[in-house]
Each structure stands twice: as structure tokens, then as C-alpha cells.
DSSP file (Angstrom, degrees, kcal/mol; ACC not computed):
  #  RESIDUE AA STRUCTURE BP1 BP2  ACC     N-H-->O    O-->H-N    N-H-->O    O-->H-N    TCO  KAPPA ALPHA  PHI   PSI    X-CA   Y-CA   Z-CA
    1    1 A G              0   0    0      0, 0.0    19,-1.9     0, 0.0     2,-0.4   0.000 360.0 360.0 360.0 162.1   53.3  126.1  110.3
    2    2 A A  E     -a   20   0A   0     17,-0.2     2,-0.4    11,-0.1    19,-0.2  -0.995 360.0-171.3-137.4 141.7   56.4  127.3  108.5
    3    3 A A  E     -a   21   0A   0     17,-2.7    19,-2.6    -2,-0.4     2,-0.4  -0.999   5.0-173.2-133.7 136.5   57.7  130.8  107.7
    4    4 A T  E     -a   22   0A   0     -2,-0.4     2,-0.5    17,-0.2    19,-0.2  -0.995  10.1-170.1-132.5 134.6   60.7  131.7  105.5
    5    5 A A  E     +a   23   0A   0     17,-2.8    19,-2.6    -2,-0.4    20,-1.0  -0.980  13.7 165.7-121.2 117.3   62.3  135.0  104.8
    6    6 A S        +     0   0    0     -2,-0.5    20,-0.2    18,-0.2     2,-0.1   0.538  47.3  86.9-110.1  -8.4   64.9  134.9  102.0
    7    7 A G  S >  S-     0   0    0     18,-0.2     3,-1.9     1,-0.1    18,-0.3  -0.416  93.3 -74.5 -89.2 167.1   65.5  138.5  101.2
    8    8 A T  T 3  S+     0   0    0      1,-0.3    19,-0.2    17,-0.1    -1,-0.1  -0.400 118.8   1.8 -60.4 130.4   67.9  141.0  102.8
    9    9 A R  T 3  S+     0   0    0     17,-3.1    -1,-0.3     1,-0.2    19,-0.1   0.717  95.8 158.1  60.8  25.6   66.6  142.0  106.3
   10   10 A G    <   -     0   0    0     -3,-1.9    19,-2.4    16,-0.3     2,-0.4  -0.348  29.6-146.2 -73.9 159.9   63.6  139.7  106.0
   11   11 A A  E     -e   29   0B   0     17,-0.2     2,-0.4    -7,-0.1    19,-0.2  -0.996  12.5-172.8-132.9 134.4   61.8  138.5  109.0
   12   12 A A  E     -e   30   0B   0     17,-2.5    19,-2.4    -2,-0.4     2,-0.4  -0.991   3.3-174.5-127.2 134.2   60.0  135.1  109.6
   13   13 A T  E     -e   31   0B   0     -2,-0.4     2,-0.6    17,-0.2    19,-0.2  -0.995  10.5-167.3-131.8 129.8   57.9  134.2  112.6
   14   14 A A  E     +e   32   0B   0     17,-2.7    19,-2.0    -2,-0.4    20,-1.2  -0.967  14.6 167.5-113.2 115.6   56.3  130.8  113.4
   15   15 A S        +     0   0    0     -2,-0.6    20,-0.2    18,-0.2    -1,-0.1   0.512  46.5  86.6-108.3  -7.0   53.8  131.2  116.2
   16   16 A G  S >  S-     0   0    0     18,-0.2     3,-1.4     1,-0.1    18,-0.3  -0.339  92.0 -73.8 -89.7 173.3   52.0  127.9  116.1
   17   17 A T  T 3  S+     0   0    0      1,-0.3    19,-0.2    17,-0.2    -1,-0.1  -0.471 117.8   3.5 -66.4 133.6   52.8  124.6  117.8
   18   18 A R  T 3  S+     0   0    0     17,-3.5    -1,-0.3    -2,-0.2    19,-0.2   0.771  96.5 158.0  59.4  31.1   55.8  122.8  116.1
   19   19 A G    <   -     0   0    0     -3,-1.4    19,-2.0    16,-0.3     2,-0.4  -0.388  30.7-147.6 -80.9 161.8   56.3  125.7  113.8
   20   20 A A  E     -ab   2  38A   0    -19,-1.9   -17,-2.7    17,-0.2     2,-0.4  -0.998   9.0-169.1-133.5 130.8   59.5  126.6  112.0
   21   21 A A  E     -ab   3  39A   0     17,-2.6    19,-3.0    -2,-0.4     2,-0.4  -0.980   8.0-174.2-119.8 129.8   60.9  130.0  111.1
   22   22 A T  E     -ab   4  40A   0    -19,-2.6   -17,-2.8    -2,-0.4     2,-0.5  -0.986  12.4-170.4-127.8 130.6   63.9  130.4  108.7
   23   23 A A  E     +ab   5  41A   0     17,-2.6    19,-2.5    -2,-0.4    20,-0.9  -0.960  16.8 161.4-116.9 111.9   65.8  133.5  107.8
   24   24 A S        +     0   0    0    -19,-2.6    20,-0.3    -2,-0.5   -18,-0.2   0.566  45.6  89.7-108.0 -11.0   68.2  132.8  105.0
   25   25 A G  S >  S-     0   0    0    -20,-1.0     3,-1.6   -18,-0.3    18,-0.3  -0.392  93.0 -76.2 -83.2 164.2   68.9  136.3  103.6
   26   26 A D  T 3  S+     0   0    0      1,-0.3   -17,-3.1   -20,-0.2   -16,-0.3  -0.349 116.5   2.6 -58.7 135.0   71.6  138.7  104.8
   27   27 A A  T 3  S+     0   0    0     17,-3.3    -1,-0.3   -19,-0.2    19,-0.1   0.742  96.7 156.7  59.1  27.6   70.7  140.3  108.2
   28   28 A G    <   -     0   0    0     -3,-1.6    19,-2.0    16,-0.2     2,-0.4  -0.329  32.2-142.8 -79.2 165.3   67.5  138.3  108.4
   29   29 A A  E     -ef  11  47B   0    -19,-2.4   -17,-2.5    17,-0.2     2,-0.4  -0.997  11.0-168.4-133.8 134.5   65.6  137.5  111.6
   30   30 A A  E     -ef  12  48B   0     17,-1.8    19,-2.2    -2,-0.4     2,-0.4  -0.972   4.6-172.8-123.4 138.3   63.7  134.3  112.6
   31   31 A T  E     -ef  13  49B   0    -19,-2.4   -17,-2.7    -2,-0.4     2,-0.6  -0.996  13.4-168.3-133.1 130.3   61.4  133.9  115.6
   32   32 A A  E     +ef  14  50B   0     17,-1.9    19,-2.5    -2,-0.4   -17,-0.2  -0.930  21.2 159.6-113.6 103.9   59.7  130.8  117.0
   33   33 A S        +     0   0    0    -19,-2.0   -18,-0.2    -2,-0.6    -1,-0.1   0.497  48.9  77.5-105.6  -5.6   57.2  132.0  119.5
   34   34 A G  S    S-     0   0    0    -20,-1.2     2,-0.4   -18,-0.3     3,-0.4   0.106  93.4 -68.8 -85.6-156.9   54.9  129.0  119.6
   35   35 A K  S    S-     0   0    0      1,-0.2   -17,-3.5   -20,-0.2   -16,-0.3  -0.855 108.5  -1.2-104.7 132.5   55.3  125.7  121.4
   36   36 A W  S    S+     0   0    0     -2,-0.4    -1,-0.2    16,-0.3     2,-0.1   0.849  98.0 145.0  61.7  39.0   58.0  123.1  120.3
   37   37 A G        -     0   0    0     -3,-0.4    18,-2.5   -19,-0.2     2,-0.4  -0.373  43.3-132.5-102.1-179.7   59.2  125.3  117.4
   38   38 A V  E     -bc  20  55A   0    -19,-2.0   -17,-2.6    16,-0.2     2,-0.5  -0.999   8.0-163.8-135.9 134.6   62.4  126.0  115.7
   39   39 A A  E     -bc  21  56A   0     16,-2.5    18,-2.3    -2,-0.4     2,-0.4  -0.989  15.3-173.3-118.0 126.3   64.0  129.3  114.7
   40   40 A M  E     -bc  22  57A   0    -19,-3.0   -17,-2.6    -2,-0.5     2,-0.5  -0.976  13.1-173.5-127.9 128.1   66.9  129.1  112.2
   41   41 A S  E     +bc  23  58A   0     16,-2.4    18,-1.9    -2,-0.4   -17,-0.2  -0.975  18.3 155.1-119.1 117.2   69.1  131.9  111.0
   42   42 A V        +     0   0    0    -19,-2.5   -18,-0.2    -2,-0.5     2,-0.1   0.369  42.0  94.7-124.5   3.0   71.5  130.9  108.1
   43   43 A G  S >  S-     0   0    0    -20,-0.9     3,-1.7   -18,-0.3     2,-0.2  -0.449  88.5 -76.6 -93.1 169.2   72.3  134.2  106.3
   44   44 A I  T 3  S-     0   0    0      1,-0.3   -17,-3.3   -20,-0.3   -16,-0.2  -0.464 117.5  -0.1 -63.0 126.5   75.2  136.5  106.8
   45   45 A G  T 3  S+     0   0    0     -2,-0.2    -1,-0.3    16,-0.2    15,-0.1   0.710  98.9 153.0  68.3  21.1   74.7  138.6  109.9
   46   46 A G    <   -     0   0    0     -3,-1.7    47,-0.3    13,-0.3     2,-0.3  -0.226  26.9-158.5 -79.9 171.3   71.4  136.9  110.7
   47   47 A K  E     -f   29   0B   0    -19,-2.0   -17,-1.8    45,-0.1     2,-0.3  -0.975   5.5-166.7-147.2 158.6   69.7  136.4  114.1
   48   48 A A  E     -fG  30  91B   0     43,-2.2    43,-2.5    -2,-0.3     2,-0.3  -0.991   2.1-171.8-146.4 152.0   67.1  134.2  115.7
   49   49 A R  E     -f   31   0B   0    -19,-2.2   -17,-1.9    -2,-0.3     2,-0.3  -0.975   6.7-170.9-141.4 156.8   65.1  134.1  118.9
   50   50 A A  E     -f   32   0B   0     39,-0.4    38,-3.1    36,-0.3    39,-0.4  -0.996  25.2-109.9-148.8 150.2   62.8  131.4  120.4
   51   51 A A    >   -     0   0    0    -19,-2.5     3,-2.4    -2,-0.3    29,-0.3  -0.309  64.9 -62.8 -70.6 162.8   60.3  131.0  123.2
   52   52 A E  T 3  S+     0   0    0      1,-0.3   -16,-0.3   -19,-0.1    29,-0.2  -0.200 126.0  15.6 -49.3 129.4   61.3  128.8  126.2
   53   53 A G  T 3  S+     0   0    0     27,-2.9    -1,-0.3     1,-0.3     2,-0.2   0.296  98.4 119.0  87.4  -9.0   61.8  125.2  125.1
   54   54 A N    <   -     0   0    0     -3,-2.4    26,-2.7   -22,-0.1    -1,-0.3  -0.523  65.2-110.3 -86.9 159.1   62.1  126.0  121.4
   55   55 A V  E     -cD  38  79A   0    -18,-2.5   -16,-2.5    24,-0.2     2,-0.4  -0.670  21.2-157.1 -92.4 141.0   65.2  125.3  119.4
   56   56 A L  E     -cD  39  78A   0     22,-2.9    22,-2.0    -2,-0.3     2,-0.4  -0.950   7.5-172.7-110.5 137.3   67.6  127.9  118.0
   57   57 A F  E     -cD  40  77A   0    -18,-2.3   -16,-2.4    -2,-0.4     2,-0.4  -0.984   9.2-177.2-130.7 121.3   69.8  127.0  115.0
   58   58 A L  E     -cD  41  76A   0     18,-2.8    18,-2.4    -2,-0.4     2,-0.4  -0.936  12.1-164.0-124.2 141.4   72.5  129.5  114.0
   59   59 A V  E     - D   0  75A   0    -18,-1.9     2,-0.5    -2,-0.4    34,-0.3  -0.982   9.6-150.7-122.0 135.0   75.0  129.6  111.1
   60   60 A E  E     - D   0  74A   0     14,-2.8    13,-3.1    -2,-0.4    14,-1.4  -0.903  19.6-173.4-103.9 131.9   78.0  131.9  111.0
   61   61 A R  E     - D   0  72A   0     -2,-0.5     2,-0.3    11,-0.2    11,-0.2  -0.887  34.4 -95.0-124.9 155.0   79.2  132.9  107.5
   62   62 A E        -     0   0    0      9,-2.5     8,-2.9    -2,-0.3     9,-0.1  -0.506  38.3-177.3 -63.6 127.1   82.1  134.9  106.1
   63   63 A D        +     0   0    0     -2,-0.3     2,-0.2     6,-0.2    -1,-0.1   0.419  42.9 106.6-113.6   2.1   80.9  138.4  105.7
   64   64 A S  S    S-     0   0    0      1,-0.1     2,-0.2     4,-0.1     6,-0.1  -0.506  79.6-101.9 -78.0 152.7   84.0  140.1  104.2
   65   65 A W  S    S+     0   0    0     -2,-0.2     2,-0.3     4,-0.1    -1,-0.1  -0.538  79.3  70.5 -74.5 137.0   83.7  141.0  100.5
   66   66 A G  S >  S-     0   0    0     -2,-0.2     3,-1.6     1,-0.1     0, 0.0  -0.912  99.3 -45.8 147.2-172.0   85.6  138.6   98.2
   67   67 A A  T 3  S+     0   0    0     -2,-0.3    -1,-0.1     1,-0.3    -2,-0.1   0.763 129.6  51.2 -63.2 -27.6   85.6  135.1   96.9
   68   68 A D  T >  S+     0   0    0     -3,-0.1     3,-2.5     2,-0.1    -6,-0.3   0.392  74.5 134.6 -93.4   4.0   84.8  133.5  100.3
   69   69 A R  T <  S+     0   0    0     -3,-1.6    -6,-0.2     1,-0.3     3,-0.1  -0.321  76.6  18.3 -55.8 127.5   81.8  135.8  101.1
   70   70 A G  T 3  S+     0   0    0     -8,-2.9    -1,-0.3     1,-0.3    -7,-0.1   0.295  86.4 146.7  93.3  -8.8   79.0  133.5  102.4
   71   71 A K    <   -     0   0    0     -3,-2.5    -9,-2.5    -9,-0.1     2,-0.4  -0.364  56.5-110.4 -60.8 136.8   81.3  130.6  103.2
   72   72 A I  E     +D   61   0A   0    -11,-0.2   -11,-0.2     1,-0.2    -1,-0.1  -0.568  40.4 171.9 -73.1 126.3   80.0  128.7  106.3
   73   73 A L  E     -     0   0A   0    -13,-3.1     2,-0.3     1,-0.4   -12,-0.2   0.746  61.9 -12.8-102.9 -35.0   82.4  129.2  109.2
   74   74 A A  E     -D   60   0A   0    -14,-1.4   -14,-2.8    19,-0.1    -1,-0.4  -0.986  51.3-152.2-162.7 160.1   80.4  127.5  112.1
   75   75 A A  E     +D   59   0A   0     -2,-0.3     2,-0.3   -16,-0.2   -16,-0.2  -0.982  15.3 179.0-138.8 151.2   77.0  126.2  113.1
   76   76 A W  E     -D   58   0A   0    -18,-2.4   -18,-2.8    -2,-0.3     2,-0.3  -0.993   7.4-170.8-149.9 148.7   75.4  125.9  116.5
   77   77 A H  E     +D   57   0A   0     -2,-0.3     2,-0.3   -20,-0.2   -20,-0.2  -0.993  16.3 149.2-141.6 151.1   72.1  124.7  118.0
   78   78 A G  E     -D   56   0A   0    -22,-2.0   -22,-2.9    -2,-0.3     2,-0.5  -0.944  41.1 -99.8-163.3 179.2   70.6  125.0  121.4
   79   79 A I  E >   -D   55   0A   0     -2,-0.3     3,-1.9   -24,-0.2     6,-0.3  -0.959  36.5-115.5-118.8 127.7   67.3  125.2  123.4
   80   80 A A  T 3  S+     0   0    0    -26,-2.7   -27,-2.9    -2,-0.5     6,-0.2  -0.390 103.7  28.6 -61.4 130.5   66.0  128.5  124.7
   81   81 A G  T 3  S+     0   0    0      4,-3.3     2,-0.3     1,-0.3    -1,-0.3   0.428 107.3  91.1  95.6   1.5   65.9  128.4  128.5
   82   82 A Q  S X  S+     0   0    0     -3,-1.9     3,-2.2     3,-0.3    -1,-0.3  -0.937  84.5   7.3-128.2 152.4   68.8  126.0  128.8
   83   83 A D  T 3  S-     0   0    0     -2,-0.3    -1,-0.1     1,-0.3     3,-0.1   0.813 130.4 -52.7  51.9  38.4   72.6  126.4  129.1
   84   84 A G  T 3  S+     0   0    0      1,-0.2     2,-0.7    -3,-0.1    -1,-0.3   0.488 100.3 135.5  81.2   3.0   72.4  130.2  129.5
   85   85 A I    <   -     0   0    0     -3,-2.2    -4,-3.3    -6,-0.3    -3,-0.3  -0.774  49.7-139.3 -88.0 116.7   70.4  130.8  126.4
   86   86 A K    >   -     0   0    0     -2,-0.7     3,-0.8    -6,-0.2   -36,-0.3  -0.525  14.7-119.2 -77.8 136.4   67.6  133.3  127.3
   87   87 A P  T 3  S+     0   0    0      0, 0.0   -36,-0.2     0, 0.0     3,-0.1  -0.375  94.3  17.3 -66.9 153.9   64.1  132.8  125.9
   88   88 A D  T 3  S+     0   0    0    -38,-3.1     2,-0.4   -56,-0.2   -37,-0.1   0.800  98.8 120.2  55.6  34.5   62.7  135.5  123.7
   89   89 A T    <   -     0   0    0     -3,-0.8   -39,-0.4   -39,-0.4    -1,-0.2  -0.996  65.2-119.3-130.6 131.3   66.1  137.0  123.1
   90   90 A F        -     0   0    0     -2,-0.4    11,-2.6    11,-0.3     2,-0.3  -0.477  32.9-173.9 -71.7 139.6   67.8  137.4  119.7
   91   91 A Y  E     -GH  48 100B   0    -43,-2.5   -43,-2.2     9,-0.3     2,-0.3  -0.960  10.2-173.5-130.3 149.8   71.1  135.6  119.2
   92   92 A T  E     - H   0  99B   0      7,-2.3     7,-3.1    -2,-0.3     2,-0.5  -0.848  30.4-108.9-129.4 169.9   73.7  135.5  116.4
   93   93 A L  E     + H   0  98B   0    -47,-0.3     2,-0.4   -34,-0.3   -32,-0.2  -0.907  36.2 171.1-108.6 125.3   76.8  133.4  116.0
   94   94 A R  E >  S- H   0  97B   0      3,-2.7     3,-2.0    -2,-0.5    -2,-0.0  -0.997  73.5  -9.3-133.1 128.3   80.3  134.9  116.4
   95   95 A D  T 3  S-     0   0    0     -2,-0.4    -1,-0.1     1,-0.3    -2,-0.0   0.845 129.5 -57.7  53.0  36.1   83.4  132.9  116.5
   96   96 A G  T 3  S+     0   0    0      1,-0.2    -1,-0.3   -22,-0.1   -21,-0.1   0.500 118.3 104.0  78.7   4.8   81.3  129.7  116.7
   97   97 A Q  E <  S-H   94   0B   0     -3,-2.0    -3,-2.7   -21,-0.1     2,-0.2  -0.925  76.6-109.4-122.1 143.8   79.4  130.9  119.9
   98   98 A P  E     -H   93   0B   0      0, 0.0     2,-0.4     0, 0.0    -5,-0.2  -0.520  36.4-168.8 -70.4 134.6   75.9  132.3  120.4
   99   99 A V  E     -H   92   0B   0     -7,-3.1    -7,-2.3    -2,-0.2     2,-0.1  -0.989  24.7-114.9-127.9 131.9   76.0  136.0  121.2
  100  100 A E  E     -H   91   0B   0     -2,-0.4     2,-0.6    -9,-0.2    -9,-0.3  -0.432  28.9-130.0 -64.7 134.4   73.0  138.0  122.4
  101  101 A V        -     0   0    0    -11,-2.6     2,-0.6    -2,-0.1   -11,-0.3  -0.787  18.6-158.9 -89.8 120.5   72.0  140.7  119.9
  102  102 A V              0   0    0     -2,-0.6   -11,-0.0     1,-0.1    -2,-0.0  -0.883 360.0 360.0-101.1 121.1   71.7  144.1  121.6
  103  103 A S              0   0    0     -2,-0.6    -1,-0.1     0, 0.0    -2,-0.0   0.441 360.0 360.0-111.1 360.0   69.5  146.5  119.6
């Protein structure tokens, strides 16, 4: 299955096997809670979380107002449960590095 949230503060969740969740709007959230899934956050100030073994894909964008707003600054991908990335925890990208989102 696939879920997409394109509006501001939208949320997308893919809970099935090999599902994909994408949040492309500003401050959106994507969650892959199934098996072998992908959670992707590509909007300004977005976040993503994934169950153990699922992939996270994060994009960092320029968020200041002006001509460069939305410009891609960095991209990162990793697997939840590996290399210090906690499963079922939201992450965002800052300065090219995944940062845990504390709410």
C-alpha cells in the first residue's frame, strides 16, 4: 500500500507489508509501521518514523522566506534499528544529519 500527504501538516501512514508513506507538504509526517516499508519526508520541516527494519528517507530544505525557500539542502536515508536510528521514533534532517524529533 501507499499513502501520501501533500498538504501542510499532513500525515501519511503505511501499515502493510512493503508499504510506502510520503509526506511532501510543509511540516508533514510520514510513518511506515508495517514490514519492509519506507517512510519519506520531503517537505520543509517534515519528519518521518519507521518500524524496525524499515527505511527512512529525509530531505532538508531551505525554510527561510525568500527566493530560495524550498531549495534542497541535503538528503539522507537509513534503516530504523541500525546505526543509532531508533525504531518508531520521528526524525527530521538538520545540517544533513538525522535528528530525533522531541514533541
